[in-house]
C-alpha positions in Angstrom: -14.5 -12.2 28.5 -15.6 -14.9 26.1 -15.4 -14.8 22.7 -19.0 -14.8 22.0 -19.8 -11.9 24.4 -16.8 -9.9 22.6 -18.3 -10.7 19.0 -21.7 -9.5 20.4 -20.4 -6.1 21.8 -18.7 -5.5 18.1 -21.8 -6.3 16.4 -23.8 -3.8 18.5 -21.1 -1.2 18.1 -21.3 -1.5 14.2 -25.3 -1.2 14.5 -24.7 1.8 17.0 -22.5 3.4 14.4 -24.9 3.1 11.7 -27.4 4.7 13.8 -25.0 7.5 14.5 -24.4 8.1 10.9 -28.0 8.3 10.3 -28.4 11.2 13.0 -25.6 13.1 11.6 -27.4 12.7 8.0 -30.3 14.2 9.6 -28.8 16.8 11.5 -27.1 18.0 8.1 -30.2 17.9 6.5 -32.1 20.3 9.2 -29.1 22.8 9.0 -29.6 22.8 4.6 -33.2 23.4 5.6 -32.4 26.3 8.0 -30.0 27.9 5.4 -32.5 27.6 2.8 -35.0 29.5 5.1 -32.3 31.9 5.9 -32.4 30.8 9.5 -29.5 29.9 11.9 -28.2 26.3 11.6 -29.5 24.4 14.5 -26.7 22.2 15.1 -22.7 23.2 15.2 -20.0 21.5 12.8 -18.7 19.4 15.7 -22.1 17.9 15.7 -21.8 17.1 12.0 -18.8 14.5 12.0 -18.9 10.9 12.4 -16.3 8.7 13.9 -13.7 7.7 11.3 -13.1 4.5 12.9 -15.6 2.5 11.4 -15.5 -0.4 13.9 -14.9 1.0 17.6 -11.9 -0.4 19.0 -11.7 -0.8 22.8 -9.7 1.6 24.5 -5.9 0.2 25.1 -6.7 -3.2 23.6 -3.5 -2.5 21.3 -1.3 -1.3 24.1 2.0 -3.2 24.1 1.1 -5.7 21.4 2.8 -6.2 17.9 1.7 -3.8 15.0 0.8 -6.9 12.7 -1.2 -8.3 15.5 -3.1 -5.3 16.1 -3.8 -4.5 12.3 -4.8 -8.2 11.7 -7.3 -8.1 14.7 -8.8 -4.7 13.5 -9.3 -6.3 10.0 -10.7 -9.4 11.3 -13.3 -6.8 13.6 -14.1 -5.1 10.1 -14.9 -8.3 8.5 -17.4 -9.4 10.8 -18.9 -6.1 10.9 -19.2 -6.6 7.0 -17.1 -3.7 6.5 -13.9 -5.5 4.6 -10.7 -3.7 4.1 -9.7 -0.4 5.7 -7.7 2.7 4.3 -4.6 3.4 5.9 -6.3 6.3 7.5 -8.7 4.1 9.2 -6.1 1.6 10.3 -4.1 4.3 11.7 -7.3 5.8 13.8 -8.0 2.4 15.0 -4.3 2.0 16.1 -4.7 5.3 18.0 -7.9 4.4 19.7 -6.7 1.0 20.7 -3.9 2.6 22.4 -1.0 1.3 20.0 2.4 3.2 20.6 3.1 4.6 17.2 6.2 6.3 18.8 7.5 3.0 18.1 7.0 3.5 14.6 8.3 7.1 14.1 8.9 9.7 16.5 8.5 12.4 13.8 4.8 12.8 13.8 1.8 11.4 12.3 2.8 11.5 8.7 5.7 9.8 9.3 3.8 7.3 11.6 1.3 6.5 8.6 4.3 5.9 6.4 5.8 3.7 8.8 2.6 1.8 9.2 2.1 1.4 5.4 5.8 0.3 4.9 5.2 -2.3 7.6 2.3 -3.6 6.1 4.2 -3.7 2.7 6.8 -5.5 3.9 4.6 -8.2 5.5 3.1 -9.6 2.3 2.5 -12.9 3.7 -0.3 -11.6 5.9 -1.5 -8.4 4.4 -2.3 -6.9 0.6 -2.7 -3.9 -0.6 -5.5 -3.3 -3.0 -5.9 -1.3 -6.2 -8.0 1.2 -4.2 -4.8 1.8 -1.8 -7.1 -0.2 1.2 -5.5 -2.8 3.2 -7.1 -6.1 3.5 -5.9 -10.0 4.8 -4.3 -12.0 2.1 -6.3 -14.9 3.3 -9.7 -13.0 2.0 -8.3 -13.4 -1.5 -7.8 -17.3 -2.1 -6.9 -16.6 -5.9 -4.3 -14.2 -5.1 -2.6 -16.1 -2.5 -2.5 -19.2 -4.5 -0.6 -17.3 -7.0 1.7 -16.0 -4.5 2.3 -19.2 -3.1 3.3 -20.8 -6.4 5.6 -18.1 -7.0 7.1 -18.7 -3.7 7.5 -22.5 -4.5 9.4 -21.8 -7.8 11.9 -19.7 -5.7 14.9 -18.6 -7.4 13.7 -20.0 -10.8 11.0 -17.2 -11.1 13.7 -14.6 -10.1 16.1 -16.3 -12.9 13.4 -16.4 -15.3 12.3 -12.8 -14.6 15.8 -11.6 -15.2 16.2 -13.5 -18.4 13.0 -11.9 -19.7 14.8 -8.2 -18.8 18.0 -9.5 -20.6 15.8 -10.7 -23.8 14.3 -7.0 -23.9 17.5 -5.3 -23.7 19.1 -4.2 -27.2 21.8 -6.5 -28.8 25.2 -5.1 -27.8 27.3 -3.5 -30.7 30.4 -5.3 -31.0 33.4 -2.9 -30.8 35.9 -2.6 -33.6 38.9 -4.4 -33.1 42.3 -4.4 -34.5 43.8 -7.9 -35.8 46.7 -9.0 -34.2 48.8 -9.2 -37.2 48.6 -6.0 -39.3 50.7 -4.8 -42.0 52.1 -1.4 -41.7 50.4 1.0 -44.2 51.5 1.2 -47.6 53.7 4.2 -48.6 52.0 6.1 -51.5 55.1 8.4 -52.0 56.7 6.7 -54.6 53.9 5.8 -56.6 52.6 9.6 -56.6 56.1 10.3 -57.7 56.1 8.3 -60.8 52.9 9.6 -61.6 53.9 13.2 -61.6 56.8 12.3 -64.0 54.3 10.7 -66.5 52.7 13.8 -66.8 
């Protein structure tokens, strides 16, 4: 399949997604009017759900492929669809829709699998970035952030040492422990002086 045809299909899928959302919105409005008129709803709840995957991923397109490649491809699809960054749930649903073997991330269930995907994305800070909204995007989309990370990397251990020095500077100064001089005199015997003082009374 040529790249042009693939991109055209993805664009049409985005348009289809928008139409589906409009249909669902209309169905919800009809049900609300039915409730207001004390009539039974015309559409069941199952028809009022929109596919959580904003970009329709081709079935089995992620099977046997590395996690990083799959997530990158999905995010690039979203960018072409003018959707941009994605939530962890969207990424997870896209991986499932594309046939990615999530058992390779964790065999303990979806919660641990989502956590594993998030950890993998977080470790690959050269490719992915977590936004303040908790969405995930590609670092290359944010050139200013990428440039700062690049400069920090070029500084190497210098930045790390400077950071450690700043932490040390913020620590309170150590209080010196009392020390005993090496050459100390024996404490003075005060008994003779006390006896002499008594005799004068």
